[in-house]
C-alpha positions in Angstrom: 31.6 90.4 -11.1 31.4 86.7 -10.2 32.0 85.2 -6.7 34.5 82.2 -6.2 32.3 79.5 -4.9 35.2 76.9 -4.8 36.0 74.9 -1.8 38.6 76.5 0.6 40.2 74.6 3.2 38.0 76.7 5.7 34.9 75.6 4.0 36.0 72.0 3.9 36.7 72.1 7.6 33.5 73.6 8.4 31.6 71.0 6.2 33.5 67.8 7.7 32.9 69.4 11.2 29.2 69.9 10.7 29.1 66.3 9.4 30.9 65.0 12.4 28.5 66.8 14.7 25.6 65.7 12.5 26.8 61.9 12.9 27.4 62.2 16.4 23.9 63.4 17.0 22.4 60.8 15.0 24.5 58.2 17.0 23.4 59.6 20.2 19.6 59.9 19.3 19.8 56.3 17.8 21.0 54.7 20.8 18.8 56.8 23.1 15.9 55.5 21.3 17.1 51.9 21.9 17.9 52.2 25.6 14.5 54.2 26.4 12.2 51.6 26.8 14.2 50.6 29.7 13.3 54.2 31.3 9.8 53.2 30.9 10.1 50.1 33.2 11.5 52.4 35.9 8.9 55.0 35.4 6.3 52.4 35.7 7.7 51.1 38.8 7.6 54.6 40.5 4.2 55.2 39.2 2.6 55.8 42.7 5.3 58.4 43.6 5.0 60.4 40.4 2.0 62.8 40.9 1.5 63.7 37.2 2.2 60.2 35.9 0.2 60.7 32.6 2.1 63.9 31.7 5.4 62.1 32.4 4.7 59.2 30.1 3.5 61.4 27.1 6.5 63.7 27.5 8.8 60.4 27.5 7.0 59.0 24.5 7.5 62.6 22.7 11.4 62.5 23.7 11.5 58.7 22.3 9.7 59.7 19.2 12.1 62.6 18.4 15.1 60.4 19.2 13.7 57.8 16.8 13.2 60.6 13.8 16.8 62.0 14.3 18.4 58.6 14.8 16.5 56.5 12.3 19.2 56.6 9.5 22.2 55.7 11.8 24.0 52.6 10.5 25.9 50.6 13.0 29.5 49.9 11.9 30.2 46.2 12.2 33.6 46.2 10.8 36.6 45.1 13.0 38.3 48.3 14.8 41.6 47.7 12.7 39.6 48.0 9.4 37.9 51.3 10.4 40.9 53.3 9.4 40.9 52.5 5.9 
């Protein structure tokens, strides 16, 4: 007995939904990685008030590296807003 592996509307919806979530996560990670160096400046300014400064910097570098890995393939759409629909 063979199973039908065709695309049903539910499967198509799940695939398009997961692609949208994936693209949103990629976009968020990309812009987080871009903006994150500004956090380093703020943390450096507060250095004397942060007891475990070294651990904080290492943790922030790890978060920034993860954001770079997740968001590295994000492509910025430079088309005009009216052109995005089709």
